Structure formats: C-alpha cells, structure tokens
C-alpha positions as CSV (number, residue, x, y, z in Angstrom):
1,M,-0.1,0.0,0.0
2,E,1.4,3.3,-1.0
3,K,1.6,6.0,1.8
4,H,0.6,9.5,1.0
5,K,1.8,12.8,2.9
6,F,-0.4,15.7,2.7
7,S,-0.1,19.0,4.5
8,F,-3.2,21.4,4.8
9,R,-3.4,25.0,6.1
10,C,-6.1,25.4,8.5
11,I,-7.4,28.6,10.5
12,V,-9.6,29.0,13.5
13,Y,-11.0,32.3,14.3
14,Q,-13.7,34.0,16.5
15,E,-16.8,35.2,14.8
16,K,-18.5,38.6,15.8
17,D,-21.3,36.7,17.8
18,G,-18.6,34.9,19.8
19,T,-18.7,31.6,18.2
20,F,-15.7,30.0,16.5
21,T,-15.1,28.8,13.0
22,G,-12.5,26.4,11.8
23,V,-11.4,26.4,8.0
24,C,-9.3,24.2,5.9
25,L,-7.9,26.5,3.2
26,D,-6.8,23.9,1.0
27,L,-9.8,21.7,0.8
28,D,-12.5,24.2,1.6
29,I,-14.0,22.6,4.7
30,V,-15.7,24.9,7.1
31,E,-16.9,24.0,10.5
32,E,-18.9,26.9,12.2
33,G,-20.8,27.6,15.4
34,H,-18.5,26.1,18.0
35,T,-18.7,27.8,21.6
36,S,-14.7,27.3,22.2
37,L,-11.5,27.5,20.4
38,Q,-10.6,24.1,21.3
39,E,-14.0,22.6,20.1
40,A,-13.5,24.3,16.6
41,V,-10.0,23.0,16.2
42,L,-11.1,19.5,17.0
43,S,-14.0,19.7,14.8
44,I,-11.9,21.0,11.8
45,H,-9.4,18.3,12.5
46,D,-12.0,15.3,12.6
47,A,-13.6,16.9,9.5
48,L,-10.3,17.0,7.7
49,D,-9.5,13.4,8.9
50,S,-12.9,12.0,7.5
51,H,-12.3,13.9,4.3
52,V,-8.9,12.5,3.6
53,Q,-10.1,8.9,4.6
54,A,-13.1,9.1,2.3
55,A,-10.7,10.5,-0.5
56,S,-8.2,7.7,0.1
57,K,-10.9,5.1,-0.7
58,L,-11.4,6.7,-4.1
59,G,-7.7,7.0,-4.9
60,F,-7.3,10.6,-3.8
61,P,-8.9,12.2,-7.0
62,K,-7.8,15.8,-7.7
63,E,-11.3,17.2,-7.3
64,L,-11.5,16.0,-3.7
65,M,-7.8,16.9,-2.7
66,F,-7.0,20.1,-4.6
67,R,-10.0,22.5,-4.0
68,P,-9.0,25.8,-2.2
69,A,-11.4,27.9,-0.1
70,P,-12.8,31.0,-1.6
71,K,-10.6,34.2,-1.3
72,D,-12.5,35.6,1.7
73,Y,-10.7,32.9,3.9
74,F,-7.2,33.7,2.4
75,Q,-7.9,37.2,3.3
76,K,-8.9,36.2,6.8
77,L,-5.5,34.2,7.0
78,A,-3.8,37.3,5.9
79,E,-5.3,39.3,8.6
80,I,-4.6,36.7,11.3
81,I,-0.8,36.6,10.5
82,K,-0.4,40.4,9.7
83,E,2.0,41.7,12.3
84,K,0.3,43.8,14.9
85,P,1.9,47.1,15.7
86,T,2.9,47.3,19.3
87,K,1.7,50.3,21.6
88,P,4.6,52.2,23.1
89,P,4.5,52.1,26.8
90,F,3.3,55.7,27.1
91,D,1.4,58.1,25.0
92,Q,3.2,61.1,23.2
93,F,2.6,64.4,24.9
94,Q,1.3,62.9,28.1
95,F,1.2,65.3,31.1
96,F,3.0,64.4,34.3
97,S,2.8,66.3,37.6
98,V,5.9,66.4,39.6
99,Q,6.2,67.4,43.2
100,P,9.1,69.5,43.7
101,Y,10.8,70.4,47.0
102,S,8.3,73.4,47.2
103,R,4.7,72.9,47.9
104,K,3.6,74.3,44.6
105,P,3.0,71.5,41.8
106,V,5.0,71.8,38.7
107,Y,3.5,70.6,35.3
108,V,6.0,69.4,32.8
C-alpha cells in the first residue's frame, strides 16, 4: 500500500457573535458555530480526517484533494498573520505632575 503525505493549511477564528469557525483552506472545509476555540480545532481536525479517509478510498482524486477555499478565507488568514503594531509604553505628549521640594505643583 502506497503512503501519501499531505499538508493542509487551517485557520480557526472567532466570529462577531462569539462563536468559533474552523476552515481548511486547501480543501474548502468549514466547521462553524463552536462555543470554544478547542472545540473548533477538534471539529476541523475531525472533518479533515474524515475527508482524507473518504478520498483515500477513491484513490485521492484531484477534485477532492485540491479544491481551495474562497478568497475571503485567504484574506482572513492574511489578517490573522499580519504583524500587529505594538503600542509604546506611554502616549506622546502625556502630562505628568511632579512634586518639587516646594509645595507648588510643577507641570511638565
């Protein structure tokens, strides 16, 4: 029996309503409506495993093994991996009050 090795890109993200969605980008498999991140990860993993097992029984036809998800999901991937700018530890032009040796406050 010939062994095949496949690698699939998957993402899991939280929807605006608080549920989680898992997507296999390379096979266009979507699992929606999960209440936790872990549940969504397990669900997309199980769906991917089932899909590959079914495809193996048919000899891994191209129409089952190479069907990318719509562009919207790849845009979501780009948003996820996009480097987020880090906020500086303080705002520019922030006011500080300093108590000098005299009793009058000084503003800098």
